[in-house]
N, C-alpha and C positions, 0 to 999 in steps of 0.2 A: 537606429543603430544598436549593435549588440551591447550588452551591458557588462562586458568584462573584456580585458586585454591581458594576454599572457605574454610574460617576457622571459625568454629562455637564455640564461647566461651561459680560464684560460690560465822518504827520509834520507837525508844526506849523511855522510860520514866525515869525520875530521881527524887529523893526526897532530898530536901535540908533542914537541921535542923538548925535553928538559935537559938543561946543561948541568954539569958536575960529574964527579966520579963516584961509581958505586962498585963495591966489591962483587966480583963475579959470584953467581950463585952455583953452588955445587950440588950435584945430585946426591941424595941420601939413600938412594936405593929403593925408596917408596914412591911409586908412580901414582899414587892416588891422593895422598893427604895434601899435596901442594895446589890442587885445583880447588878453587872456591866454589860453594854450592850455587847453582843457578837460582836466580830469584824466581818466585812464583809468577806465572804470567798474569798480567793485569788487563782486564777488559776495559776498553774505552767506553766511558759514559759521558755525554755532553753536560755541560753546566746547566742546572735547573733555573738560574736567574741570570740571564745574559741577553744582550742585543746582538743581532746578526747583520753582517754586511751583505749577505746573499741568502736566498732561499732555495733549498733543495729538498727533494723528497727522500734522497738517501744521503746519509752523513758519513763521509770518509774521515777517519781519525787523522790521516796525514795532511789533510787540507782544511781541517776544522779551524775556525777563526771566530773570534767574538770582538765587539767593540763596547766602549762605554756607552750607556744609553743616552748620555748627554751630547753624544756626537751623532752624526747622520748615520742612520741605519735603515734596513728594509723590514726587519721583523724582530719580535721579542718572544723569548721562550717564556711561557707561563707555567709550564710543568713538564717534567720528565717522569713518565710512569714506567711500569714493568709488567710485561706479559706474565702471566702465571697459569698454573694448571695445564689444561690441554692446549691453550694458546701458546705455551712456551715450548710445546714439543712439535716435531715435524718441520715443515717448510715454514719460511718466513710468511707472515700473514699477507694476503692480497686484498684488493677492494672487493667487497661483497662477502668477505669472510666474517664469521661471528667475533673472531678476535679483534679484527680492525674496527667493527661497530662498537664493541666495548670500549676500545681505546678512545675513539671519537667522542663517545658520550662522557668519558672521564675528562678529556680535553675541553669539551664544552662547558662542564661544570667548573673546572678550575679557571677557565677564562672568565666566566661570570663573576666568580669570586674576586679575581684580580682586578677587573675594570669596573666593577659595581653595576653590572646590568647584562642584558642580552647582547651579545656582539652582532647578531643578526639585525638589530635595530640601528646599526650605525655602519658607517663606511670602514668596515673591518672584514677580514677574511681569515679563516683558520686553516692551517696546513699541518698534516702529520708527517713527521720525518722518521725514518727507520734506519737501522744499521745496514751496512752493506751485506751482500749475500755471504762474503768471507767472514765479516764480523759475526753474522748470525751463526755460521757454522762454528765459529770460535766460542760461542756461548753468549754473545750479546743478546739480551732479551728486552731492551728498552725501547720506548717510543718517545718522541719529543713533540710537544705542542706549541706551534709557532703562531702567533698573532701578528697580523700586519694591517696597517692603514691602506686603504684603496682610494683611487681617484674619484669614483662616483659609484652610484648604484648599478650603472651600466658598464662601466670600465672597472673591472675588479683586479686589474693589475696593480700589485703593491707598489707604493711610492715611498721615497725616502722621507723620514721624519726625524726630528730631534726631540728627545725626551721620552721617558717611560709611558707605557699605556696604562699602567697601574692607577686604578681610580679615575681613568679617563671618561667614564660615563657617569660620574657623580656630579650633580649640578647641571648647569646649562652648557652642555657640551657641543662644540661645533661639529663633532662627528656624527651626531645623531640625525637620522633621517626626518625631515619635517614636511615641508610643502614643495610642490613641483608643478611646473607647467609642461605636461606631456606634449611631445612632438610626434605627429602621426604622419604616415605616408598611406593615403587611403584609410582603410580600417586597421592598419597595422601600426603598432607602437614602434617608433624609430629610436627615441630616447627620452629620458626624463631630465628636464632642465631644473635644477634646484633654484628656488626663489624664496624670499622672505614670505611669511604667511600673510603679512599685510600688503603684499603685491598681488596683482591679479594672477590667479593660478586655478588649476583644475583637478589637482591631485594632492593627497595629503597621506603620509604614513599613519596607519592605525595600529599595527601590531604584527605578531608573528604566531602562526599555529603550527603544530607539529603533526604532520601527516603519517600516521603509524600503520595505516592499513594497506596502502597501494604500493606495488612495485614500480620502477621507473616506467616500464612499458605501459602499466595501467594508468599511471599518473598523466602522462602526456595525452591520454585520451579522455581524461576525466575533468575537462574544463568547467562544465556546469557544476560539478560536485565541489571542486576547489573554490569556484566563485561563491557558492552558497556558504562554505565555511568562512570565507572572507567577509561576506555580507553580515554574518553574525557578529564579527569583530567591529565592523563599521557602525552597526546599530549600538553596540556597547560603547564605542568611543564617542559617537555624536549624541548618545542619550536620546535615542529615538526608538519607537517600537520595531521589533523585529518581526514584522508582519507582511501581509501581501501589499502594503503601501511602500515598503522599503525600496523596491526597485524603481519607484518613481521619485524617490529622494536622491538616490545616487547609485552608481555603479561600482566595479571594482577593477583594479589592476593588481596582478600578483606576480611575484618573482620567486621561482623555486631555486633550489641549489643546482648546481651543475649535475650531470649524470654521474661523474666520478665522485663528487661529494655525497650524492644520493646513495650510491652503492657502498660508500664508507659508513653511512649511517646518519648523515646530516639530512634531517627531514624538515628543517625550518623554513616554511613558505612565508615570505614577507607579503603583507597586504596592504593596499592603498585605496582609500576612498577616491572615486572618480566622478567628477561633475562634468559630463559631456554636453549638458545642455545650458550651462551658465558658468561664468567666472566667479570664483570666490576671492574675497579680500580679507579673510580672517581665518584663523584656525576653527575647525569644526568640532574640536573637542569640547564635549558637553554643550554643543550649540542647542539641542532640543528641537522639537518639532518646528518651532517658529524659525530657528536659525537655519534648518535644513528642511524647508517646506516641501510638500508634495507638488510636483508641476507636470 
């Protein structure tokens, strides 16, 4: 059997009537001094620390809404940044643009700081929200970084949660990817069923590597190269030699970002140790050659 599996991851108006008598205002001959100065226009900017009842890629000021993080919500804002320099001129940034890649890198760093670890290592997803086209033309240059809990490694649809994600990966978090029992159809991965590492299983999350060199089109044709990068993580995780014997100890499963996320600049590839020849009943972290022998 091949030694890797690739998983490809979806304003109203109001009138107020006041009672009472008021002396009629008489014209004083000056048609200018009676008009108050118009207030300076204010550009809508979303709140930097808030939880959201819905997730959108474009934020409209008229329908913007937040909820207390102690109540049920779909996402949490971990940062609101600003496009500067060349990124702030011209049209609103699109996927694949340098400006959006810079924004995603900032979102990634701020998310790590907020939750205490790499969000790729957990049931979490990152979304970048931008102003509307009208808002951009009006001078809005912000981007919002939204972090959401997902159902599983295979189902990345956000789910409702209660409580802030800040500090969520500190300690023994239930969000972190650990052990799985992969379900196959033939040689193809169908889905990864999460299980306790003390239960029989064939896969375990070992880490994330950043693929800096390949375009999306190149990546989908580079399974052997990606497999090799994950095998290096597996060797380090299991504390076994990264040599010619490694393929006889374990294989790999890897989950890349979606094409949209990739083009926005997310290049975090999730790597899993895969034991297709035997079931494991413990974590392979630090197992060594005896814990993960050549077979």
